C-alpha positions as CSV (number, residue, x, y, z in Angstrom):
1,M,170.9,140.4,136.1
2,N,171.4,137.1,134.4
3,I,169.0,134.8,136.3
4,K,169.8,131.7,134.3
5,K,173.5,132.1,135.1
6,L,172.7,132.6,138.8
7,I,170.5,129.4,138.8
8,F,173.2,127.5,137.0
9,E,175.7,128.4,139.7
10,G,173.4,126.8,142.2
11,E,172.4,127.5,145.8
12,G,175.1,128.8,148.1
13,V,176.0,131.2,150.8
14,S,174.1,134.1,149.2
15,L,171.5,132.3,147.0
16,D,168.5,130.1,147.8
17,F,165.8,128.6,145.6
18,K,162.2,128.2,146.7
19,K,159.6,126.7,144.4
20,T,157.0,128.3,146.6
21,I,156.8,129.7,150.2
22,T,154.9,127.2,152.4
23,R,155.9,128.2,156.0
24,C,156.8,131.6,157.4
25,D,159.1,130.1,160.1
26,K,161.2,128.3,157.5
27,I,161.7,131.3,155.2
28,A,162.4,133.5,158.2
29,K,165.4,131.3,159.0
30,T,166.8,131.8,155.5
31,M,166.2,135.6,155.5
32,V,167.8,136.0,158.9
33,A,170.8,133.9,157.9
34,F,171.4,136.1,154.9
35,A,171.1,139.3,156.9
36,N,173.5,138.0,159.6
37,N,176.0,137.1,156.9
38,K,176.8,139.1,153.7
39,G,173.3,139.3,152.4
40,G,171.7,137.2,149.7
41,R,168.9,136.5,147.3
42,L,165.8,134.3,147.4
43,L,164.6,133.1,144.0
44,I,161.0,132.2,144.4
45,G,159.6,130.1,141.5
46,V,162.8,128.1,141.1
47,A,162.9,124.5,142.3
48,D,165.9,122.9,144.1
49,D,167.1,121.2,141.0
50,G,167.2,124.6,139.2
51,S,164.1,124.1,137.0
52,I,161.8,127.1,136.7
53,P,158.1,126.3,137.3
54,G,157.6,130.0,138.0
55,V,155.4,131.8,140.5
56,K,151.7,131.2,140.2
57,Y,150.4,133.6,142.8
58,E,152.8,136.5,143.1
59,D,150.7,138.4,145.8
60,E,150.6,135.3,148.0
61,E,154.4,134.8,147.9
62,K,154.9,138.5,148.7
63,Y,152.4,138.2,151.6
64,M,154.2,135.2,153.0
65,I,157.6,137.0,152.9
66,T,156.1,140.2,154.4
67,K,154.3,138.2,157.2
68,A,157.6,136.3,157.9
69,N,159.5,139.6,158.1
70,Q,156.9,141.3,160.4
71,Q,156.0,138.4,162.7
72,Y,158.9,135.9,162.6
73,I,162.0,138.1,162.5
74,R,163.4,140.6,164.9
75,P,164.5,143.2,164.4
76,A,162.6,143.2,161.1
77,L,164.5,143.4,157.8
78,E,163.9,145.4,154.6
79,P,163.5,142.9,151.8
80,V,163.4,144.3,148.3
81,F,161.3,142.6,145.6
82,E,162.1,142.2,142.0
83,E,160.2,140.5,139.2
84,V,161.9,138.8,136.3
85,Y,160.5,136.7,133.5
86,V,162.5,133.7,132.4
87,D,161.1,131.9,129.4
88,D,157.7,133.4,130.1
89,K,157.8,132.2,133.8
90,L,157.8,134.7,136.6
91,V,160.6,134.5,139.1
92,L,160.2,136.6,142.2
93,I,163.5,137.8,143.6
94,V,163.8,138.8,147.3
95,N,167.0,140.7,148.0
96,I,168.2,140.7,151.6
97,E,171.0,143.1,152.5
98,S,173.8,142.4,155.0
99,S,172.5,144.1,158.1
100,D,174.1,146.8,160.2
101,T,172.0,145.8,163.2
102,K,173.1,142.2,163.7
103,P,172.2,139.7,165.0
104,H,168.7,139.1,163.7
105,Y,166.6,136.4,165.3
106,A,164.0,134.0,163.7
107,L,161.0,132.6,165.7
108,G,161.3,128.8,165.9
109,E,158.6,126.2,166.1
110,D,159.4,125.9,169.8
111,G,158.3,129.6,170.3
112,K,161.9,130.7,171.0
113,W,164.0,133.2,169.0
114,W,167.2,131.9,167.4
115,V,170.1,133.3,165.5
116,Y,171.0,131.7,162.1
117,V,174.0,132.2,159.8
118,R,174.5,131.0,156.3
119,V,176.9,128.1,155.8
120,K,177.3,127.1,152.1
121,D,173.7,126.4,151.0
122,K,172.2,125.9,154.5
123,S,170.9,128.2,157.3
124,V,172.6,127.0,160.4
125,L,171.9,127.8,164.1
126,A,174.6,130.1,165.4
127,S,176.6,129.2,168.4
128,K,176.9,131.5,171.5
129,I,180.3,132.6,170.2
130,V,179.0,133.6,166.8
131,V,176.1,135.5,168.4
132,D,178.5,137.4,170.6
133,V,180.7,138.2,167.6
134,L,177.7,139.5,165.6
135,K,176.5,141.6,168.6
136,R,179.9,143.2,169.2
137,S,180.8,143.6,165.5
138,A,178.0,146.1,165.3
139,D,179.5,148.1,168.2
140,E,181.6,151.0,167.0
141,Q,184.1,150.7,169.9
142,G,187.2,148.8,169.1
143,V,188.5,145.7,170.8
144,L,191.4,146.1,173.2
145,I,193.3,142.9,173.3
146,E,195.6,142.0,176.2
147,Y,197.9,139.1,175.4
148,S,197.9,137.2,178.6
149,A,199.3,133.7,179.0
150,N,196.0,132.3,177.8
151,E,196.1,134.1,174.4
152,K,199.7,133.3,173.9
153,A,199.1,129.6,174.7
154,L,196.2,129.5,172.2
155,L,198.2,131.1,169.4
156,G,201.2,128.9,170.1
157,Y,198.9,125.8,169.9
158,L,197.5,127.0,166.6
159,Q,201.0,127.4,165.1
160,E,201.6,123.8,165.7
161,H,198.2,122.2,165.1
162,N,196.5,124.7,162.7
163,R,193.0,124.5,164.3
164,I,191.2,124.1,167.6
165,D,187.6,123.9,168.9
166,I,186.3,125.3,172.1
167,K,186.3,121.9,173.9
168,E,190.0,121.5,173.1
169,F,190.7,125.1,174.1
170,C,189.1,124.6,177.5
171,K,191.1,121.4,178.1
172,L,194.3,123.1,176.9
173,L,194.1,125.9,179.4
174,T,191.9,124.3,182.1
175,I,189.5,127.1,181.9
176,S,185.7,127.4,181.9
177,R,183.7,127.5,178.7
178,K,182.5,131.0,179.6
179,N,186.1,132.3,179.9
180,A,187.1,130.4,176.7
181,Q,184.2,132.0,174.8
182,R,185.2,135.5,176.0
183,I,188.8,135.0,174.8
184,L,187.8,133.6,171.4
185,V,185.2,136.4,170.7
186,N,187.9,139.0,171.4
187,L,190.4,137.4,169.2
188,V,187.9,136.9,166.3
189,L,186.8,140.6,166.5
190,S,190.5,141.8,166.6
191,G,191.2,139.8,163.5
192,V,193.8,137.5,165.1
193,I,191.9,134.3,164.6
194,S,189.1,133.1,162.2
195,I,186.0,131.3,163.2
196,H,184.8,128.4,160.9
197,T,181.2,127.2,161.2
198,T,180.0,124.0,159.4
199,E,176.8,122.0,159.9
200,K,178.6,119.6,162.2
201,E,181.3,121.6,164.0
202,E,182.9,125.0,164.8
203,Y,186.6,125.6,165.0
204,Y,189.2,128.3,165.0
205,T,192.4,129.0,163.0
206,A,195.1,131.7,163.2
207,I,195.0,134.4,160.5
Protein backbone atom coordinates (compact mmCIF):
# COMPACT_ATOMS: atom_id res chain seq x y z
CA MET A 1 0.00 0.00 0.00
CA ASN A 2 1.41 3.37 -1.04
CA ILE A 3 0.38 5.62 1.85
CA LYS A 4 1.96 8.75 0.39
CA LYS A 5 -0.02 8.27 -2.82
CA LEU A 6 -3.24 7.79 -0.83
CA ILE A 7 -2.57 10.95 1.16
CA PHE A 8 -1.75 12.89 -2.00
CA GLU A 9 -5.15 11.90 -3.48
CA GLY A 10 -6.79 13.50 -0.44
CA GLU A 11 -9.83 12.74 1.66
CA GLY A 12 -12.87 11.41 -0.15
CA VAL A 13 -15.69 8.88 -0.14
CA SER A 14 -13.46 6.09 1.16
CA LEU A 15 -10.62 7.95 2.89
CA ASP A 16 -10.48 10.14 6.00
CA PHE A 17 -7.53 11.72 7.82
CA LYS A 18 -7.36 12.11 11.59
CA LYS A 19 -4.41 13.72 13.34
CA THR A 20 -5.64 12.05 16.53
CA ILE A 21 -8.95 10.67 17.86
CA THR A 22 -10.44 13.11 20.36
CA ARG A 23 -14.10 12.03 20.56
CA CYS A 24 -15.74 8.63 20.19
CA ASP A 25 -19.03 10.02 18.88
CA LYS A 26 -17.32 11.89 16.03
CA ILE A 27 -15.20 8.96 14.87
CA ALA A 28 -18.23 6.64 15.15
CA LYS A 29 -20.03 8.79 12.54
CA THR A 30 -17.16 8.33 10.08
CA MET A 31 -16.89 4.58 10.70
CA VAL A 32 -20.65 4.10 10.26
CA ALA A 33 -20.67 6.20 7.09
CA PHE A 34 -17.95 4.01 5.57
CA ALA A 35 -19.75 0.78 6.54
CA ASN A 36 -23.06 2.04 5.10
CA ASN A 37 -21.30 2.95 1.86
CA LYS A 38 -18.55 1.02 0.07
CA GLY A 39 -16.15 0.83 2.99
CA GLY A 40 -13.14 3.03 3.66
CA ARG A 41 -9.93 3.75 5.52
CA LEU A 42 -9.13 6.01 8.43
CA LEU A 43 -5.53 7.25 8.44
CA ILE A 44 -4.70 8.22 12.02
CA GLY A 45 -1.59 10.33 12.42
CA VAL A 46 -2.32 12.32 9.26
CA ALA A 47 -3.50 15.94 9.46
CA ASP A 48 -6.24 17.44 7.29
CA ASP A 49 -3.65 19.14 5.10
CA GLY A 50 -1.95 15.80 4.37
CA SER A 51 1.07 16.38 6.61
CA ILE A 52 2.15 13.40 8.73
CA PRO A 53 2.80 14.22 12.40
CA GLY A 54 2.36 10.51 13.13
CA VAL A 55 0.73 8.67 16.02
CA LYS A 56 2.22 9.39 19.44
CA TYR A 57 0.24 6.94 21.55
CA GLU A 58 -0.80 4.00 19.40
CA ASP A 59 -2.60 2.11 22.19
CA GLU A 60 -4.73 5.16 23.03
CA GLU A 61 -5.84 5.56 19.41
CA LYS A 62 -6.77 1.87 19.19
CA TYR A 63 -8.63 2.16 22.50
CA MET A 64 -10.68 5.11 21.22
CA ILE A 65 -11.58 3.24 18.00
CA THR A 66 -12.52 0.10 19.95
CA LYS A 67 -14.58 2.09 22.46
CA ALA A 68 -16.38 3.93 19.64
CA ASN A 69 -17.12 0.63 17.94
CA GLN A 70 -18.43 -1.07 21.08
CA GLN A 71 -20.36 1.80 22.68
CA TYR A 72 -21.23 4.27 19.94
CA ILE A 73 -22.04 2.02 16.95
CA ARG A 74 -24.78 -0.53 16.42
CA PRO A 75 -24.58 -3.12 15.17
CA ALA A 76 -20.86 -3.12 15.91
CA LEU A 77 -18.34 -3.25 13.06
CA GLU A 78 -15.12 -5.24 12.64
CA PRO A 79 -12.37 -2.65 12.10
CA VAL A 80 -8.99 -4.03 11.04
CA PHE A 81 -5.84 -2.19 12.16
CA GLU A 82 -2.64 -1.80 10.19
CA GLU A 83 0.54 0.00 11.17
CA VAL A 84 2.69 1.72 8.55
CA TYR A 85 5.76 3.88 9.01
CA VAL A 86 6.13 6.88 6.71
CA ASP A 87 9.42 8.75 7.08
CA ASP A 88 9.83 7.23 10.54
CA LYS A 89 6.35 8.42 11.57
CA LEU A 90 3.74 5.84 12.55
CA VAL A 91 0.41 5.97 10.68
CA LEU A 92 -2.37 3.80 12.09
CA ILE A 93 -4.73 2.58 9.38
CA VAL A 94 -8.26 1.53 10.34
CA ASN A 95 -9.95 -0.46 7.59
CA ILE A 96 -13.77 -0.50 7.57
CA GLU A 97 -15.43 -2.93 5.17
CA SER A 98 -18.71 -2.26 3.40
CA SER A 99 -21.24 -4.00 5.65
CA ASP A 100 -23.66 -6.81 4.84
CA THR A 101 -25.85 -5.80 7.79
CA LYS A 102 -26.73 -2.21 6.87
CA PRO A 103 -27.77 0.22 8.15
CA HIS A 104 -25.36 0.91 11.00
CA TYR A 105 -26.20 3.62 13.52
CA ALA A 106 -23.97 6.04 15.45
CA LEU A 107 -24.86 7.45 18.85
CA GLY A 108 -25.20 11.23 18.67
CA GLU A 109 -24.63 13.92 21.30
CA ASP A 110 -28.41 14.06 21.72
CA GLY A 111 -28.46 10.45 22.93
CA LYS A 112 -30.23 9.25 19.77
CA TRP A 113 -29.01 6.76 17.18
CA TRP A 114 -28.53 8.10 13.64
CA VAL A 115 -27.58 6.64 10.26
CA TYR A 116 -24.78 8.31 8.30
CA VAL A 117 -23.55 7.85 4.75
CA ARG A 118 -20.40 9.09 3.04
CA VAL A 119 -20.78 11.98 0.60
CA LYS A 120 -17.44 13.04 -0.90
CA ASP A 121 -15.23 13.71 2.14
CA LYS A 122 -18.10 14.21 4.62
CA SER A 123 -20.19 11.91 6.81
CA VAL A 124 -23.75 13.05 6.19
CA LEU A 125 -26.96 12.22 8.05
CA ALA A 126 -29.01 9.79 5.95
CA SER A 127 -32.57 10.61 4.96
CA LYS A 128 -35.52 8.33 5.70
CA ILE A 129 -35.43 7.14 2.10
CA VAL A 130 -31.72 6.27 2.22
CA VAL A 131 -32.25 4.39 5.50
CA ASP A 132 -35.10 2.39 3.94
CA VAL A 133 -32.96 1.61 0.87
CA LEU A 134 -30.12 0.40 3.12
CA LYS A 135 -32.49 -1.75 5.18
CA ARG A 136 -34.13 -3.37 2.18
CA SER A 137 -30.94 -3.77 0.15
CA ALA A 138 -29.80 -6.25 2.80
CA ASP A 139 -33.02 -8.23 2.25
CA GLU A 140 -32.48 -11.18 -0.09
CA GLN A 141 -35.99 -10.91 -1.47
CA GLY A 142 -36.28 -9.06 -4.76
CA VAL A 143 -38.39 -6.00 -5.35
CA LEU A 144 -41.54 -6.47 -7.38
CA ILE A 145 -42.37 -3.25 -9.18
CA GLU A 146 -45.85 -2.50 -10.43
CA TYR A 147 -45.86 0.40 -12.86
CA SER A 148 -48.95 2.28 -11.81
CA ALA A 149 -49.87 5.74 -13.06
CA ASN A 150 -47.66 7.23 -10.31
CA GLU A 151 -44.49 5.44 -11.45
CA LYS A 152 -45.20 6.25 -15.08
CA ALA A 153 -45.78 9.92 -14.26
CA LEU A 154 -42.48 10.09 -12.35
CA LEU A 155 -40.47 8.47 -15.15
CA GLY A 156 -42.16 10.71 -17.72
CA TYR A 157 -41.24 13.76 -15.65
CA LEU A 158 -37.61 12.62 -15.38
CA GLN A 159 -37.36 12.20 -19.15
CA GLU A 160 -38.21 15.88 -19.55
CA HIS A 161 -36.57 17.44 -16.49
CA ASN A 162 -33.66 15.05 -15.68
CA ARG A 163 -34.09 15.27 -11.89
CA ILE A 164 -36.67 15.58 -9.11
CA ASP A 165 -36.67 15.85 -5.32
CA ILE A 166 -39.28 14.42 -2.97
CA LYS A 167 -41.05 17.76 -2.47
CA GLU A 168 -41.48 18.15 -6.25
CA PHE A 169 -42.59 14.52 -6.51
CA CYS A 170 -45.31 14.98 -3.86
CA LYS A 171 -46.54 18.12 -5.63
CA LEU A 172 -46.45 16.46 -9.07
CA LEU A 173 -48.73 13.60 -8.03
CA THR A 174 -50.54 15.23 -5.10
CA ILE A 175 -49.57 12.36 -2.81
CA SER A 176 -48.34 12.17 0.80
CA ARG A 177 -44.65 12.17 1.63
CA LYS A 178 -45.01 8.63 2.99
CA ASN A 179 -46.42 7.30 -0.29
CA ALA A 180 -43.77 9.19 -2.25
CA GLN A 181 -41.02 7.63 -0.11
CA ARG A 182 -42.39 4.12 -0.69
CA ILE A 183 -42.44 4.59 -4.48
CA LEU A 184 -38.95 6.12 -4.56
CA VAL A 185 -37.43 3.37 -2.39
CA ASN A 186 -38.89 0.66 -4.62
CA LEU A 187 -37.63 2.32 -7.80
CA VAL A 188 -34.13 2.86 -6.34
CA LEU A 189 -33.91 -0.78 -5.23
CA SER A 190 -35.13 -2.02 -8.62
CA GLY A 191 -32.42 -0.02 -10.41
CA VAL A 192 -34.86 2.21 -12.29
CA ILE A 193 -33.80 5.49 -10.67
CA SER A 194 -30.69 6.70 -8.84
CA ILE A 195 -30.58 8.57 -5.55
CA HIS A 196 -28.12 11.45 -5.22
CA THR A 197 -27.25 12.75 -1.75
CA THR A 198 -25.26 15.93 -1.16
CA GLU A 199 -24.70 17.97 1.99
CA LYS A 200 -27.53 20.33 1.02
CA GLU A 201 -30.06 18.26 -0.94
CA GLU A 202 -31.23 14.88 -2.12
CA TYR A 203 -32.65 14.24 -5.57
CA TYR A 204 -33.42 11.46 -8.04
CA THR A 205 -32.57 10.78 -11.69
CA ALA A 206 -33.53 8.09 -14.17
CA ILE A 207 -30.95 5.42 -14.93
